[in-house]
Structures are given as C-alpha cells and as structure tokens.
N, C-alpha and C positions, 0 to 999 in steps of 0.2 A: 734652484735649478741653474746650471751653468751652460752657456752656449759652448758647444764643442766644435773644434775644427776636425772635419773628417780627414783631411790631408792638407796641411799647410804647404804652400809653395814657397820655398826658400831660395833666395839668390842674392849675390852681391857681385861686385866687379871682380874680375879675375886678372891676374898679371901674368904675362908670358914674357919674361925679360923686362924690357922697357916699353913693351907694347901692351896697351890696355885694351882688352876686348870685353866689353860689358855683356852680361847675360841678360838678354831681353825677353820678356814674356809677351811682348807685342811687336808688331811689325814696325812700329815707330820707335824712336829712341826715347820716348817719354816713359818714365818709370811709373808703374802702376802698383799701388800699395795693396798688400793683403795682410790682414791682422788676425792674430789669434785672440785678441782681447784689447781693451781700451788702452792698456799700458805698453803693449809690445807691438811694434810695427815691423812687418816682414815685407820683403820685396819679392814679387813674383815676376821673373823675366824669362825670356827665351834666349838660348844661345845665339849670338850674332857675331859673326867673324869679320865684320867690316870695321875698319878703324874708326875710333871715335874722334880722331883728329882731322882737321881740315887743312893742316899745314901742307902746302904743295911741295915743300922741300923734303918731306919725309921720303926716305929712300925706297926704291922699288922693292929691294930685298926685305925691308922691314914690313912693307905693306903685304907682301906675299908670304911672310913667315907663318907657317901653319900653327894652329892652336891645338895643344894637347888636351883632350877632354876625357875624363874618366866616367864611364857609364856604370852606374850601380843599380842593379836590378834586385828588388826585394820580392821573393816568390814563396809560394807554399805548394808543396807537392800533395797529391792525393793522400788521404790518411790511410787508405787501404793498401795492402801488399799486392803486387802484381808480378807476373812471371818474368818480365824483362827488367825488373828493377835493378838487378845486379849489373846488367849491361849499362843501364843509365848511370850507375855509380862509377863504373869504369870510365865512361865518357866524361863524367865530371872530373875524374882524376887527370884525364888527358886534355882537359880544357875545351872539349868540343860539346858545348851544351846549348848556348843561345847565340844565334847570329843576329846582329843588330845592323840596321841601316838608318842613317839620319837623312831626312828629306828637307831640302831647303824650301822656304816659303816663296822664294824668288825664282823667276826664270833666268836662264843664262842670257844676258843682254846681247851677246854675240850671235846666238843661234835662235833665240826666242823659244827654245825648248827647256824642259826641266833640267836643272843642274844634275850632274852625276852624283849619285848618292854616296855618302861616306859609310864605309862598311867596317865591321869589326866583330870580334867574338867576346862574349862575356862568360867567364868561367867561375865555377864555384870557389868561394873563399872559405876560410876556416870558420867563418860565422855561418851557422845553419841558415839555409834559405837565401843567402846573399851571393850574388854573382857580380863580377867586375870585369871590365875590359877597357883598355885605352884606345882612343881613336884620334887620328890626326885630321883636323878639320882645316881646309884651306881658308886663308884670310878673306877671300872674296865669296865665301859660301853663302853669307846672308843668314837671316834668322831661321832657326830650325822650326819647321812647322809640323813635323810628324816624325815618328819613329816606327820603323817596320821591325817586327820580331819574328824570327823563325825558331821554333822550339825543336831542338835536335834530339830530345829524349824520345823514348818510345811511348811515353804517356804524357797526357796534358799537364800543364802547370797553372796554378793560379798566381798571376803576377799582381802584386799590390801596387807597385809604382816603379818608375824608372827615373833616376836622378842623373843629371848630366853635371859633372863637377869640373871646375878648373882650379888650378893652383893647389890642388891636393887638400883643400879644406872643404869638408862636406857642408859647411855652413854657407858656401857659395852655390849650393846646388840649385838647379832648376828642376822642378818635379813635374813629370808627366803622370797625372793621376790615371791609373789603369783600372784596377779593380775588376779584372776579367780573367776568364780561363783562356789559355793559349793552347791550341791543339798541337799534337805532335805532327811533325812534317811527314811522318809515315801514314797518318790519317788524311792529311791534306797538305800538299807541298806549298800552297800559297801562304805567304807570311801574313801575320796580323798587323793592322795599322792602328796606331794610337796618335791622336791629334793633340795639338797644343791646348793649353788650358783656356786660352782666350776663345770666346764665343763669336761666331760670325754668321750674319745672314748670308744666304747664298750669293747675293750680288757683291758681298764684301770679301769673299774668300780670296786669300792670297793666291796669285796665279800658279805658284809652284805646287800647291796641294789641291787645286781645283779638280783635277782629274781623279785624284785619290778619293776625294769626297764623293764623287759620283760612283766610282767603282765600288766603294765600300757599301753604299746603299744597294747597288745591284746584287752584291753578294748576300746581303741580308734578306733580300726579297726572294732569292732562289728562282727556280724555273717552274715550280708547281708540279714537278714530276718526281716519282720515286719515293721510297720509304726513307724517312729522315733517320739519321744516325745520331748516336748519343752525343758526339763531339760537335755537331753542327750548330750553327746559329741562324738558321733560316726561319723567318717569320712569314706565315701564310695562313689563309683562312680555310675553315671547313665547317660543316654543319655538326650538330650533336648527333652523330650516327654511331657512337661507340658506347652507348649506355647499356644496350642490350647484349645478351650472350646466348643466342639461340643454339649454338653448337654445344654449349654446356647443358642447356635445358630449353626445350621449345617454349616453356612458359616464361622464359626470360627474354623473349622478343619484346622490343620497345620501339615506339615510333621514332622516326627521324625528326629532330627539331631544327628548324631553320629553313622553312619552305612556306608555300602559300597556305597549306593546311595547318601547320604548326609553326607560326612565326617565332623566331628566337635570335638572339645575338649569335655571332660566330665565335668559334673557338680556334685554337691553333691547329693547323693541319699536321698530322703525323705521317700520312702516306701509307699507313698499314693496309694490307689487302682486305678485300671484302670476304665475308663468310660464304661458304658454299650453300648453306641453307637459306640465307637471305642476302641477296646481292646488294641490298641497300645498307646493310649493317657492317661496320668495320670490325675486323678481328681484334679481339682484346689481347693485350700483352702488358706485362709490368716489368720495369717501370715505364710509365707513359712518357713519350718524348715531349720535352719542352726545350726551346733553345738554350744552349749550354749556360749562357750568362744569367738565365732565369733560375738556375739551380744553385742555391746557396747553402744547402744543408751541410756540405763538407766544410764550408768556411765558417758558418755560424756555430757549428758544433752540435753537441747533443742537446743543448738547450733550445735549439730551433724547433718551433712548434710543429712544423710539417713532419719532421723526423719522428717526433713524439707521437703524433697522430697516426703515422704509418705503423709504428710498433703496436699501438693500441688496437688498430683495426685488423692488422694481419694475423696476430697471434694471440693476443690476450683476451679480447672479448669473446671469441669463440670458445674459450675454455671455461666460461662461466656457467654454461648449461648444466654440466655435471654437478657443480657446487650448489646450484639452486634447485636441483632435482625437478626441474621443469614445473615448479610451483605455479599455479594458475592465477592466484591473487593473494594479496596481503590479507591477513586475518582481521586487521584493524589498524587504527592509527598508532597503537602502541608498537606494533611490529615495524611500521614505517619509521617511527621515532627512534627505534633501536639501531637503525642504520647509522644514525648520527651520534647515538649514545654508547652503544656496545660494539657495533661493527659486526662484520661477518667473517668468520674464520676462513683462511685461505690455505690450501696446500702449499708446501714449501716452494715447489717450482713455480706455481702460479703467483705466490706471494712475492718471490724475488722479481719476477717479470713485471708485476704491477708496480713494485717499489721503484724499479728503474724508470718507469714511464710516468706515473703520477704519484711520486713519493709523498706528496701532500696528503693523499688519501689512504696511505698504508702505514700502519703502526706495527712495530715488531713487539711481540710479547716477550716480556722480560725473562731472561734466563732460558730462552728456548730459541729454536730456529723457525718458529711459526710466526705467521703474520696475520693481521686482521685488517680487512677492508673497512675503514672507518671514515666516512665522509664528514667534512667540516659542515657545521650547521650554517646555512646561508644567513647573511646578515639580517634579512627581513624577519626570519623566524627567530633568530637570536634576540632581536629587539622586541618582538611581539609574536609569541608562538601562535596566536589565533588570528592574527591580522588578515591572513589570506582568506579566512572564512567570511569576513565581513563585507558588506556592500560598499563601504567607504574605500577600502583598499582595492576592490574590484574596479571601481570607477577611477580611483587615483592613478592606477597603472596605465590607463589609456592616455594619460598626459605625461606621466613621469616614469613609465616602466620600460619594458623591452620593445614594445611596438607602439610608439606614441605618434605615429604618422598615418594611422588609418581612420581615426575618428574624424567626423566631418560635421559641419553645421547642417541641421535639418532645415532645408529651405523650401521644400515643396510638400504639400499635404493635400489629399491623402497620399500615403506611401503606396506606390504601385510598381510591380515588377515589370521589367522591360523584356522578359522572356516570352516566347510564343505560348499563348494560353492554350492553343490546341494540343501542344505537347506536354506542358507542365501543369496545366490547370489554371483556375481563375487567378488573375494577376493582383487582385486586391489584397492588402495586408490585413492580418488579424489585429494589428495595432490601430484600432479605430479611434476616432476623436472621443467617443464616449468612454472607451476603456482607459485611454491616457488621462482624461480629465478626472476619472474616478481615482486613479493612482495619485494624482496631484491634489486630491482631497479638496477640490474647489478653490484652491489658492489662486489659480489663474486658469483661464481657458487655453485651449490649444492655440487659437488664433492670437491671443495675447502673448503667449510664450514664443510663438514664431516671430511676432513683431519685435519682441524684446531680445531676440536671438538667445534663447535660453534652452532650446532643445537641440540635442546632438545625437548623431547616429553612428553606430558601429555596424556596418552592413556586410555580411557574408552570405547574403541570400542568393542573388543571381549568379555569382561566380561559382558557388558550390552546388547549387540545386541540380544542374545537369549531371553531376557525378554521384548523387545520392544512391540511386539503384545500383550503379556500378560498384561503389564501395561496399554496399551491403552484401554483394556477392563474395567479397573477400572473407576469409576465415576470421571469426571473432571481431568483426568490425561493424560499425554503423555510422551514419552521417545524416545530418539535416542541413537545410539552408537556414540561416539565422539572421535576425535583426535585433539590435539592442538599442533602446532609446534612453538617453540620459537627460537630466534636468540640471541646469546651472543654478546653484543656490545663491542666496545673497552674500554668503561668505566667500564666493568664488571657487567653490568646490563642486564636483559633479556628484549626483546621486542617480543610481539606475532606477528607471521607472518601470520598464517592462522588457521582456524578451519574447520574441516570436520564433518558434521552431516550425519548419515546414518540410513535409515529405511530398514530392511531386506525384502526380497521378501516374499510373502505370496501366498496362492493358487489363490488369485484374483488379486494381484498387483505385478509388478516387483519391484526389489530393487530400492530404491531412495537414492541418495547421492549427496551432493553438498559441495564445498569448499567456505568458506567466508573469506574475509579479510577487513581490514579498508580501506576506500576509501573516496574520496573527495565529491562525490555526496550524496545527502541527503538519497536516498533510500538505497544504499549500507551501508551507515553509520548506519542507524537504523537496517538493517538486521544483521550487525556486532554486534550491542548491544544485539539483541535478541539471536544471536548465543553464545555470551559470557555468557548470562544468562543461557542458556541450559548447557553449560560446568560447570558453577558454581554450578548449582543444582546437576549435576553428581558428582562433587567434594565434595559437602556437604554431600550427602548420603554416598559416599564411605568413607569419613572421619569418620563420626559418626558410621557407621555400621561395618567398617572393620579396618581402621587405629586405631580407638579408641576402640570400644566395643570388636571386635574379638581379636585384637592383644594384648590388655592389660587385660581387664576384663575376657573374656572367656578363653584365653590361660593361664592366671595366676592361675585360679582355680585348675587345676590339680596339680600345684606346691604346693598349700596350702594343698590339700588333702593328697598327697604323703608325704609331710613333717611331717604332724601330725600322719600319719599311720606308718611311718617307722623310723623316727628319734626321739629318746628319748628327753624329755625336757632338759636332761643333755648333749645332743650331741652338740659340738661346732658349727656345721653347722646349726642345728636348731636355736641356739641362735643368729647366724649371720643373718639368713634369717627372723626370726620372726618379726622384725619391718617392713619388706617389705611386709609381708603377712597379716597384721592385717586389719580388717574391710572390706576387699574385698568381702568376701562371703556374708555378709549381704547386701551390695550394689547390688551384682549380683542377690540375691534372690528377692530383691525389683524390679530390672529391669525385671526379668522374670514375676513378679506379675503384673506390671503396665506399663513398658516402651516398652519392645520388644514382649509382648504377643499379641495374636490375638485381634485386635481392641484397642490396646494400643496406647500410645502417638506417638511412631515412625510411626506406620502404619497410623495414622491419620494426621501426619504433613509432612511426607516425601513422595516423588513421588513413592517410592518403595512399599508402601502400604503393602498388605498381603505377599509380597515376600521379605520383608526386611531382616529377619534373614536367610531365605533361600539363599539370595544373599551372605551373609557373609559366608555361608557354601561353596558356589562356590569359593569364594576368598580363603578361608582356604585350600581347595583342590588344587587350582591352584598355590598359591603363598607362603603359609606359610612354612617356614623352621626354625627350632630352631637355626641353625648356623648363618643364616643371620639376626636374631634378634639382633646380635651384631652390634653396630653402624658401626664400620670400615668395616665389611663384607657387610653390607647393602649398604654403599656408593660405595664400589667396584662393587657390583653386579648390581647397577644401572648406572655404568659408571661415577659416580660423583667423583670418586677418583681412583688413582692407587697407588700401593706400589712401592717406589723407590727401584732400584736394590741394591744400595750401603748400605742402612741402614734399609730398610723395612718400613720406615715411609710413612705415607699417603701424597699424593699430590692431592689437590682438583682440579677438572676441572673448578670450579667457585671459585675464590679466596675468594670473599665476599659472602659466603653461611652461613648466620647467624646460622641456625639450626645445620649445620655440624660443624662450627667453635666452637660454644659454647658447643655443644653436646660432642665433642671429649674431651673438658676439663673435663666435668663431667664423661665421660666414663673412662678416664685415672685416675681420682681421685678415683673412685670406684675400679678400677683394682688394684691400689697400696694398698688400704685398704684391699681388699680381699687377695692380695698376702701376706701382712704382717700377716694377721689373719691365713690363711692356713699354712703359714710357721712356725707359733708357734706351732700349734697342730699336724701337719704332718711333720715329719722329713725326710721322704723319700717317693718315689713312692709306695714302698711296704706297707707303712702305709695306703695309699689310697686304694689300691686293697684289703688289708686285713681288711678293715672296713666293716663288714657285714651289718650294718645298712645303711651306705652310699650307698653301692652297691645295696641293696634292694630298697632304695629310688629312685635312678636313673633309675633302671630297671622298677619301677612302673610308674614313670613319662612318660616313653616312651611307655610301653606296655599296660598300663591301662588308664592313663590320656590323652594321645594322641594316643589311640589304633589304630585309622584309619590310622596313619602314622608310625606305629611301625617298619615297615620293610624298611623304607627309609635309604639310605646309608649315608646321611649327619648328622645323629645323632652323636655327639661326644661320644667317649668311655671314661668313667671315670676311667682311668687307670694310671693317673699320677697327680702330684701336679699341673702342668701347665694346664692340661685339666679340673681339678676340679675348678681351679681359673677362667677359661673361662666360665664354666657352671654357676658358682655363679655370675660372672660379668654380664652375660646376664640377669639372673633373677632379679638381683638388679637394673640394668639399666632400664629394661622394666617397672618394678613396680614403679620406681621413676622418673628419668629424662625423659624417653620417654613419660610416661603418662602425666607428667607435661607439656611437650611441645605440646601435642595434645589436652589437656583439658582446661587448665586455661586461654587460650586466647579466649574461646568460645564467651563470651559476647563482648569482645573487638572487635572481627572481625565479628561475626555473629549476635550480638545484634542489629545491623542495618541491617535488613533482606535483603534489595535489594543487599547488598554486597555479601551475601551468601544465596540465596533463597533455601528453602528446596523443592520447587516444581516449575516447569513452566508448567502451565495448558493448554496452547494452542500450537498447532503445529506452526512451523515457516511458515508464510503465503505463501512462494514460494514453499512449498512442493507439494501442490496440485493446487496452483494457482486458487483457487475458487474465482469467481468474487466478491462475497460479502465480503469475508474476505480480499481480496487485496484492495478493495475499502475502507474498514474501516481502514486498516493499512495505506494506503497512505494518508487518510484524517486526522487521529489522531493517529500517531504512539505511543505517550505516553499513550493514553488510551488503546491501544492494549497491551502495556507492563503491565499496571496495571491489566488488565484482566488475564494476564499470571502469574503474581507473586502470592505468597500465599494469601489466603483470610485473612481478619482481624482475624478470629478465629484461623486459622493455625499460623499466625504471632505472635499473642499475647501469645498463648500457648508455642510456641517455645521460645520467648523472656523471659517469666517468668521462663521456665525450664533452659535455658542457664544461667540466672542470678544465679541460685542456683548451677548449675554445675561448674561455674567459681569461686565460693566463697570459701575462706579459713575460717574455723571456728576459733574462738579465741583460742582454745586449739589444733590447728593443730600441728602435730609433723613433723618438717622438717628434712630432711636427714642431718646428721652431727651436729645436735643441741642437741639431747638427747642421752646420753650414757646408754646402758643397764647395770644393776648391775653386770652381769657375766663378762662383758668386763672390768669393773673396778676392779674386784677381781684378775686379772692377770696384774702385772705391765707392761709387754711387750705389751699386748693387749691394755691396757689403753693408753700407749704412742702412739701406732699406731693409735688409734681413735683420740687422740689429734691432730696428724699430719693430719689425714683425715679432721677433722673439720677445721684446719688451711688452708688446700688446698682449701676448698670450700669458705672460706672467700676471699682467693686470687682470685678465679674464679669470685667472685662478682666484685672485683676491675677491673679485666681484661675486663669483660663485659661492665662495665661502661665506661672504656676507649675506647673500640671499638665503643660504641654508640655515643661517642663524636667526633670520627674521621671522618672528611668530606670525606676522601677517600673511606670509607665504604658506598657506596651510596645505598645499599640495607637495611641499618639500620639507616642512618643519612642523614638528608636533610630537606628542608622546608616542614612542614606538615606531615613528615613521623613518624610513631610510632616506637620508639626505640625497638629493639628486646631484651626483658627481660624475656621471657618465661622460660629460663633455668638459670635465676638468682636464686641462691639457697634459699634465705630466703625472707620472706614477712611479712607484717602486715596482720591482719584479713581483710576479705572482698574481693571484686572483684578488684584485683590489677594487673593481667596480669604477675605475677612473683611468684616465690616460688616453691620449689620441696619437697613435702611431701614424707615421707618414702615409702608410699604404695598407692595403688589404692583405695582411701578412699571415692571417689565420682565419 
C-alpha cells in the first residue's frame, strides 16, 4: 500500500525581471514543506507580491512593478448534455467563461480596509477542461489568501484545483485545492470563495480574509426558509418526516422521527412542502436534495456505489417479480444452492440491466444473448458448506461476524424483563437457573459461571416484545422477543446454552414463552434449529437497522451538517474530519428515497416491515450515547472489558474477541493521529475553549443534530485538548473502522441467506400446538423450515443489494492512504500522517498474524473465515476487508 497525495501543492520562486517575488503558502516568509514521498520534497506557498529584499536603496519603480500571474483552472463539466451547452461552448470560444478574483490576506495599511481584489478572466485552452488567464498583481498586494470564482457558463462546473503560476513554469505553481462544484452565475450571482491551503483557527485568520471566512459560513447555513435547489450548498436540520407517502397510498403513512415521541438524529433539510393528506409529512420527490458538494456521483463515475444502488432499486429489482413467478418459498436447500451453482435465467433486457449494475453476479451464456443471474458463493459457505448449521459458527459470529457488538456479559441473575408486566405479562425469564445448569451438564453452577464471567447474553427481548403483535398483523410475518445465553469454554470459544422465545400477552391470549436447547432427540433438535433461525432474523434486522443504519449513517449526518455550518474550510478540525464525512449525505438521501422509506427495500425484505425505522428510533432512545460510541467505553459498558487499576489498559473478558482485538488497534491508531494533529494546532486547553467556531460546532451537534438527547449528562464537554481528541476520535472511528466492521462483511455472512435470514415467516410450531402444523413439522421439518425462511423474491432482492453494499469501488479512499493537501502543507502534520499510515500498515501485519495463529480459535481453524473486516486496505470488489475513510455506502 502506498500513501497517495490527493493534490500536492507545488511552488518555487518566480522571477519577474530582476525582481524576485516568492510564492508563499503562509502569511510568513518561512517556507513550509509538502512532500509526496520520502524522497521528493515539494514546497507549498502562497503568492506574495512583497519584495523579499530589505535593501532600502531598491527603487520605488522596482518595488511597485506588478507581477504577472497565470491562473490555471482544472475543471470538469457535467457528464450529461443540457440545452444551453452550445451557448457555453460559444462563450468558451470568446473567452468569457470564468471570472477570477484574488483576495489579499492583508488589509491595506493606509485605509485599514481590505485591499482591492485583483480580477481576471480564465478562458478555455486547447487542453480539455483547462482554463487559463493572466493577471497583473501589484507588488504591494501581499499574500493571496483566497480566490473568488464566478462561473459564467449556464451550467455548474466541477473545479478540481486552481494554480497560480509565475515565470511561465507550472512547476512554480501554488495550488488552491478546490474539489467543488461551482454554480452558474445564472443560478446565483454570488461568486464562490476558495481559501488558502493553510489552516487557521478563527483567532489566527489573516485580517484580509476574516470577513470572507464569516460570510462563507453564513452562506452555508442559509436562512432556514424555502425549498432547496439542486445547485445550492445550504446545510440545515430537519426531522425524518419524509419516509412516508400518504398521497401515494394511505397505508404508506409513517410517523415523524425526531421528536419527544420518536427521538432520532436530524437529517438535512430539503424544504419540500408538506402533503395535503398529512401536514406533518413532507412531499416526496426524486432526486432528494443534498448540498451540491455532497453529490459526487458525476465525479466518481459509474463505479460509485450510490449510483449503482440507485439503478438497482429504481428499475432492476422491480422486474424480478415476473421472473420468479411470485414463488412463495424454496423447495429445499438444493434449490437455494442452485442460485450459486446454476443461476437463474434472465430475459435479455433484464440481463443487460443487471450486468451493468452488478456485473459480478451476471454471467452471459456462451454464443447467445441471454444472461444468467449467478451469485458468487460467499466465502464462509465456500470454505465449509454446512458451517452455518452448527452451534459453533452461530456462537462465533457473535464475536467475529457482522454484528459483534450486541453480545454482553450476563451480570445479573435471574434474568428479568424491565417492561410493564401489566401490559406484556410476567417479567421472569424462562431461562431459569435449573434449566441453564441442566444444559451445562453439571460442569459448573450458574453462580460459579457468573463469578467466573463465563455467561454471555444476546438480548432482543425487551426491545422487540412491544412489536410482536404489531408485526404479526403484517402479511406473512411473525415475531418473538428473544434471549440467547452463551457459555465461554476453556478454549476461549462460545457455545450456545439456550434460547428463549416470548410472545407477550394480549387481550385474548396469555403470555407464551419457552426455553429451547440443543438435544439428542430429533424433535428437539429441529425445534432448536428453528429457534436459532428466529434469533438470527432478530439479529439481522437489529444489525441493519440499528447497528449499521442508525449508529453510522443516521448518527453521522448531524456531524456533517454541523461541521459545514460552523467550521470554516480553513479550520483545522474541518480539514481533519472532512475525509470522514464525504459522500455520506448522498447515500443517506438515497436510503430515505428507496431503502428505508414506506414500501422500500427494508420494509419488503425484513420482518420489521413498516415498523423498521420506527424500531431504530426506539433503539436510539434506549441505547445510543455519544460517549459509548468510543470502542473502549462500548466494551466496558457491555462487560466485555474492564480497565486495569494499575495502568488503565483494557482487559478483555474474552481474550480472542476478533472485533475488539482488531478494533482497538484501529481505535488507538486514530487516537494517536488525532492527538498529534490537535497538539499541533492547539497549544493549550485555553486554545480549545477560546475557539469560537469549535465551540459553536460542538454545541450544535448536541443541541440541534441530536436535539432529542441534548440534555443528557453523558455528553463530553469540549473544554480541553484531551476532550477534543476523544470527540474527534469517536467521530473518526464510527465513520471508518466501526462502519467497515458492520458493513463490508454483509455478502460474506448474509449472502447465503439461511445463515442470516431477514425474516422467519412461520411461528414455531409448539407455540400453539395446532395439530395440522405439528403434523406437518413432524413429517417434514426441512419443508417447514423452507416455508419459514425468506421467499425467493425477498432472498434475491437481499442478495443483490448486499452484493453492492459489500463492494469497494475502484476509486475507494481508504483511511491512511490519501493525504489531504492541507496536511502536507505543515511538516509536523505531514509527519504525523506518515506515522498514522505506517501504523495502519503494521495493523495489517498484526491481523494477518492473528488469523494464522491456531490458538485464536474464533478466527483460525478448519473452514473458518479469517477475521479481516478491520484489515485497513483492500482491492476493489467484495473482499470482506478494507476501511474507507467515510460511510460511503
């Protein structure tokens, strides 16, 4: 793995006759190095038109001789055709395309006002996408702190960078890293502002660009009124009031999330009007507004996963119904296996569409125009076809699978529900001391196992029990509350002891609950298999809706909004967080449009149906805390780790806990990088408390972005360097390592859907002991299981979607791989990033060594998939490894 420069900043001295005018990247005359590698030193400077000589005999004419600067703009127009493109081409020919203004960092010493801006036009050159213009800069102008850009085309342009060159040699260029869409002046007459590559705390801002810094933030905040337009860059907050569509179907009405009744993080405001049928629900439209710089599909191209997902959801999946003939269930495991062995024939038009979107899953039949949908066999099934059926793998995946952060140490016994007994029935669990000791076959007592920290719990009882009767009213759905108890063996692996399934009482029926365990007789063995299937479907829905969607996508959006509203592009914290916040808002908007909306993919494929996102609100209210999003605090809160008294280091309750072991390596690497970075820009705690933008940012994250939890006492106070480092560490971890751990193994573990079914459609037959159901179960238990598992339509929709969710695009940006230009402009920060990158390479080696160690039985063994979800770097495609910077899929 090689560390890449996203945009190296190049500059050398320029000569204008006998007058030397250095290009400075800082307000001082000191040169700051920026390097693309250990052997090549580059200098990043800002144009400065003050004389480098202090010789008082220098003539006035020489001092005032202007400097000729060539501005080179590298741009990319929209890929689509548009009506006025011909006019724009003519304007290009006549040289009226981009109007530039250079802004001095200094005030005019005579007036105390901003210096007059240097203006010029940049016209298209013969090189596609390149614009040039010459500008005459006064010798007394001072360092250039910003460039204003007016786009005179009728359509927006994506500007990659602006280089200011002296002496005719591009190697002397000072680069302004832009990477942004610039609107047409016909959409908005205000020019865009792009600041110097150097980062400044608010109190350090050069006087000449201080007003611009404040004005740009005001623009990004907007005024909170009106419907947002496609080209705008306004960041504001709103509730999740756009998931329902009562005007399409009254059954598609959904509750608003983000209030006292349904607490939730906030999303980006679009300003769309409310529906006539429900004044609390926002009208739906597509595409959904996100600030323009959050839309990167056109830049990243067809490989960008958001565009791929849109194509899949909008046109391809709906066409599958006719192909599957609305088959209700698979006939047996052979038919399931055929999806990976033989595939499913596709009509030509559908085959071409599928091939364009998920080419990995589509094969063309030789010498024909026909295609077959043939899914790759997930790695865990390829290694051991029957591993998913066993108790060992069922338990192992709670530590090294898709959802490894829900299991917790069982610390209190007996197990008792906290729900209202008058509503849901008796709170006592069916997992009694006698039952558990029987399953442990007298090896230890429950009290001894609790004392030795050997009992662990996967608990989906209280959170799902209130929804059991609601879900059972949905077509072809059922639900229980569940608890699963595991025992830690002497080998350091878990084994499941028992599962409890519960149906709450209702006006017509008493509460029903039963404990299941693995047994020798055939009937109990199959009931155990069915009970595990129910637990797995609970875990699948909780994972996707809460562990994945709510804790990463939804909770990160307020960080993005607040960062753009309150932190200037010049702010060092903005520049540290920016790689971790890119692309997420577009993905989230697409999810609201097609994935988590009423009648969307989640509602159609998961048992939670129309209650899906509402359930994530319940979990947000009951479980989400910013402080425990830190991996160490999360482990401690679940009893999976304790802090040693002597050195404060963590000691894991399960020594071979792959998610925790590898996650702590990533957490600590991020922490060191954040510490080095913060230490460079903030010399004292007073610098933190005195940073007005930073304080406004953190206040807004808490009081607006997570407004429903603003008064909680667990929020960190951003009053010291250490607390700031912890806050940044959490945000960077959640958007990178944590998201990678719960996302990029989706196809690996859930691509074979019996391993992680999204729905179990039939009640367990002993619940009501109906004669016909019991007779069918006793005669053909496998057929009963097939009728319970997802339908072919549900399964294939899920598999196709998970294939995309699990994929890395060829231009994926992995954490520690790409250095931001602003980091490279400061030698200390550049060196810190190099160390961070090196640490992540070392993490890779450590993970590989752990996966080869036979003592680590939760990640190494016959047929076991090695744990690589937190291995930092990856090749493109579905690899089950790699940590991108951000939540980009």
